[in-house]
N, C-alpha and C positions, 0 to 999 in steps of 0.2 A: 720641759715638756716638748714633745715633738709635734709641732703644729702641722707639719706636712701630712700627718696621718689622720687629721681631722676631716671628716666628710660632712660638708654642709648639707642641711636638709633640702630635699627637692620640693620646690614650691612653684606655683604658677609663674611667679616672677623670675625664678632662676631658669625656668624653661624659656621664657621670653629672652632672657639674657644670653642663653646659648646661641640663639639665632642672631641676636644683635651683635654679640662679640665676633661671630664669624663675619658679619657684614663690616664691622669696624676694621677687622684685620685685612679684609679684601680691599677696602677703600683706602687704607693707609692713613687714617685720621690722626690728627695731633691730639695731645693730652687734653687741651682745653675743649675740643670738640667732643672727645670721648666723655669727659666729665658732664657736659651739658646733656648728652643723649642717654646717659646711663642711670640717672636718678631723677625722680619727679621734682618739680620746682616747689610744690607744696603738698604736704600730707595733713589733712584736717581730720580730727576724730573727736567724737563726743558721745555722751550717753543720753538717749531720749527716754524721758519718763512718761509713761502712759497710764492714766487712770482708766481702768477697765470698767465694763458695764456693771460688774458686781461690786465695785467700789475699791477693789484691790489695786495696787500699783505694780507695774511691770517696767523693767529697765532694758533697753535695747541698744547695743553698741551701734554706732553709725559712723560712716566714713565718707569723705570726698577727697579724692586724689587728683590733683591738677598736675599733669605731667609736663606738658610743653605747650606754650601759646605763641610760638614764633610766627605762625602763619595766620593767627586769628584768635578769637575767643576760645577758651577751653570748651570742649564739646564731649558729651558722653552720658550714657544712661544711668539710671538709678535702679538697682536691683533689691528686692526684698526676698531674702533667702536665709534659712537657718545656718548655712555654711558660709555666708558672706563674711570675709575677713580682710584685713588690711593688705595682705600679700596678694590675694586674688584681685582685689580692687586696683591695686597698684599695677599688676600685670595687664589688666583690661584697659586701664588708662593709657599705658604705654602703647599697647596695640592700637588704640584709637588714634594716637598721634601719628603712627605709621599709616593707618588707614585713611585718615583725612588728607594727608599729604599725597598718598598714592592716588586718591580720587581727584586730587587737585582742587579741593574746595577750601575756602578761607576759614578754616577752623584749626584749633590745636586738639590735644587729647586730654580727656578727663574721664572719671568714672566715680559713681557713688554706690553705696550699699548700706542696707540696714540688716542686721543679724536678727531675723525674725521669721516666723512661719505665718504668712498672711492667711493661710487656710484655717488657722486657729483663732483668727480675729473676726469680730463682727464688722459689719459695714461701718458703723459709727467709729469703732476702734481703729479701723484701717484709715478712715478719713483723718482722724485726729493724729495718728502716727505720721501720715503724709504731711500734714500741716506743721507738725513739730519738726520734721526734717528741714523744711524751708526756714522756719524761725531760727533753728540752730545754726544754719549756714548762710543766713541771709546776707551777711556782709561780704561774702566771697562769691555770691551768685549774681546773675544779671544778664540781660540780653547782649551786652557788649563785653562782659567779663567771663561768664561761664554759663553756657546754655545747656540745661539738662534735658533728658528724654526718657522714654520707657526702656526697661530692660526686663530681666527675668522677674516674673510675678508682679510687674507693674503695668498699668494699662491707661487708656485715655481718661477714664474717670479720675485716676490718681493724678495725672498730669493737670487736669482741670482744677482739682483741689489745690495743687501746689501753685498754679498760676494765680488763683484767687487769693491765696494766703500772701503771696509776694506783693500783689497789687494793693491789698489791704494795708499791709505793714509799711510799704514804701509810698503809699498814696500816689500811685502812678498807673497809667494805662500801659501795659507791657506785654502784648501778645507774643513778642519774640523772646520772652523770658524762658520759655520751655517749649519743646516740640512733642509731637505725638498726641496732641490734644484732640478732643472730639471735633468733628466737622462744624458743629454748631457753635463751637467756642474757639474758633481760630485755627482749626486743624486744616489738613490738606488732603484732597482725594488721593487714594493710592498708597497712603502711609502704611496701612495694615498689610499690604502685599509687597511692600518695597524690597524687603530683604530677599524674599523668594524670587521676585521678578528680576532683581539685579543679578542674582545667581543664575537664573534661567538665561538671561541675555549673554552672560559669559559662556555658559555651556553650549548654547546654540552657536556662538562664534567659534568655539573650539571644535565642535562637530563639523561645522562647515569648512574650517581651515584644514581639518584632518581628512576631509572628503569621506565622512562616514554617513551612513543612512540611519536616521533616527528610528525607523521602524524595525531595524535589526539590533537595536541596543537594549540590553536588559538593565534596569535601574533598581537599586535597593536604597531605601531611605530609612535611616534610623531617626525616629522622632516624628511625631505627627501633631506637633503644636502648630503655632502660627506659620513659621517658616517652612517646616516639613510638609504640612498639609497643602499649603498653597503651591509649593514646588511640585508635589505629586499631581495636582490638578493641572498645572501648566504643562507638565510633561505628557500627561495622558492626552490632553487636547492636541498636542503637537505630534502625536503618534508614537512616542516612546513606549516601551513595554515595561511598566512598573511591575516588578515581580514580588516585591516585599516591602512592607512598612511596619513600623512598630511605635509603641508609646511606652510609658514607664511600666506598664503591666505585661509587656511582651509584644510579639508581633505575629503576622501571618505571612506565609510564603506560598506562592504558586508559580511554578516554572511557565505556566501558560499565561501568566499575567493576571493582575487584579484591577478592579475598577475603583479608583480612589473616591469617586463621587459616592459610590455605594458604601465604602468604608466610612466616609465622613458622616453619612446619614446614620449609620448604626452607632458610631462613636457618640454622636449627639444624644442618642436615646439611651445608650448603655454605659457610656463613659470610657469605652475601650475600643481599640481597633479590632479586637477579637470578638466584639460583642455579638456579631451575627452568628458565631459558632459556639461561643463559650460563655458560661456564667460562672465567674470565679475560676476555679481550677477544673470545673466539669465541662467537657466539650462534647458536642454532637459529632461523634466520629464518623457516622454514616454520611451526614451532610458534608463534612469536610472531604471525605473520599469522593463524593459525588461531584464536588466543585474543584477537586484536585488541589486542595488547600492543606497546608501543614501549619501547626503552631510552632513558633520558634522563640527562643530567648533573644534578648538584645545582643548577647555575646555571640550566639550562633548566627544571627542575622548578618553581622559584619563579615562573616566568612563564607557567605552564600556565593554560588557561581553567578557572576554578573559582569557587566562591562563598566558600569558607573556606580560608585558607592557614594552616597551623600549622607554624612553624619550631620544631623540637624538638631541635636539635643544636647548631650553632655560633653564636657571636656575630657581629655585623656582616655578615650575609648579605644583608640588604635595605639598599641603599645609595642614595646620590644618583644613581648611575649607572643602577640598574635599577628604581628606584621607579616611574617612569612606565610601565614595562612590566608591573607587577604587575596582574593582572586580577581578583584576589579582591576581594570587597566587605568581607570581614572578615578580620583577621589576629589570630590568637590565639597569643601568645608563650609557648610552653612552655619555650623556651630562655632563658637569661639574656642580655639585651642583643643580640637578633638584628637590631634595627633601629637604624640610626644616627640621630642627631638631625636631620640634613639630610633623610634619607629620611622620617622621621616627619613633618616639616613638609610635605613634598610629598604624602604620602598623605592628610594631614588636609585639604589644599586640594582634593584630588580626591574627598573624601567617603568615603574608605576608613576604616572603623572599626577601630582597633587596640586590642585588649585587652592592656594592657601586662604585662610579665613579673612585676612586683611584685604584681599581682593574679592573673594567669592561672596562675602556677606556685607559688602560695603553699601549695598543698595539702601539699607535702612538709614544710614547717616547722610547719604546723598539726598534722599527725599526730606530728611529732617532739615537739611540746608535750604531746600526749596521752601519749606514751611517757615523757617526763620526769615528768609528773604521776603516772603509774603507778609509776615507780621510787620516787618520794617517798612514795606512799601504801601501796604494796604490794598494791593492788587491781588485779587483772587485767581489762583491758578486753576486750570481745567485738568480733567483726568488725562486727556490726550497730551497736553503740554508736559505733564509730569512724566508720562511714559516715554515720550520722545526725548526729553532732556536726560532722563535716567539712562536710557539706552546709549545716548551719545557719550555720557560721562563714563559709564561702565566699560564700553568698548574702547574708549581712549586709554583707560587704565590698563585694560587687558593687552592692548597693542604695545604699550610702553613696557609692560612686564615681559611679554613674549620676545620683543626685540632685545631686551637686556639679557634674558636667559640664553637666547641664541648667540648673542655677541660674545658672551663670556663663558658659555658652556656650563651654566649653573642651573640649579633647580628653579622652579617658579617661585618657591618661597624665598629663596635667597635673592632672586631677581626683584621680587616685590619689596623686600626690605631695602634693597639697594636703591631702588627708585624713590621710595618714601624717604629714606634717610638723606639722600642727596638733595631732594627738594626742600626738606627741612633745613639742611645746612646752607643751601643757597640763600634762603630768606634770612637766616641767622647772620650770615656774613654781610648781607646788604644792610642789616640793622646794626651792625657793629658789635654783635653779641659775642662773636668768636673771631 
């Protein structure tokens, strides 16, 4: 059998490895260092059994991948999604390890997932599934071992249930067990806007460094969930011209600019960013013409004329197929993994600057660190303190990446991985691990 002809399947983890392997080659690491960076330290999996409201039983695969804890306790969110699987969770855990090192906060990288559709669960069923996850992995979680957080389809209520379950089972008081909790239950102000605010600080620094005028910049945002919506509001307030936004049902585009506050209001009432103009597939064409608005698909939105493109929803939306049609000069990745390695290379050749996810969306884990520290110390942080310290940490990370990119004439993604990997290795060497 000719094994050289075998093509390995492309997965989120193989995409991560593409960038990691380039970093490893560039840094000239030894085999022991490569082995430590290339695979997770622990992969935990189980099946959660849920008794539903109708008395039937349902079984959900669940995962917790602990990638690297050289710099501190494992850290990473838990996602509830029908497509959650081990390869995806492993890739996200690895990226979290790079992200925490790049932000220079004392955490490692981890991620969790439950393969379920939370929209099909009642509130009681969702609570029981959340508590079941903690019971299943209780021996590997903890404030000084592995600190979890929200991710896709999980929220402060779920974090509160998980904290309560851990404290009940362990008979301890542990506000640092999990982050992203409600303010009334050990949370921290600004956690809900942290991902967008951190990305906004990065973008503002990039714009200032490049001597650009925000009022002359057109911005397209794919995704109008927590990160995308808050980013749109921040940019609008700062004078940027947001020309298009979208959600899972499609988007709207106006070259004259749109008002994200107005879009947010209609989305709350109708469930869609197109709700002011469309009901389902039926749109008020006259009103759209009057407001100079067009309806676009998520695929079309990526290729709209703009200066800044912000993918803030799904992974793998910028691909080898559409990269040549991306008109933006800058891509700020608020989503995890929105650009494939093939597309990344094409954009780099074309001179499109990509601010990678491990830098652009690190604001969430940075403020999670503040919440974890708050839980350990018992000292409540203020909104202004959170904003100031988040800005300081994000700009320090951006500066480190910019200097690395300029010094070695490499892309920002390659520079971000280089900085993160070198910081991880520095700690590992001091601890005698390699």
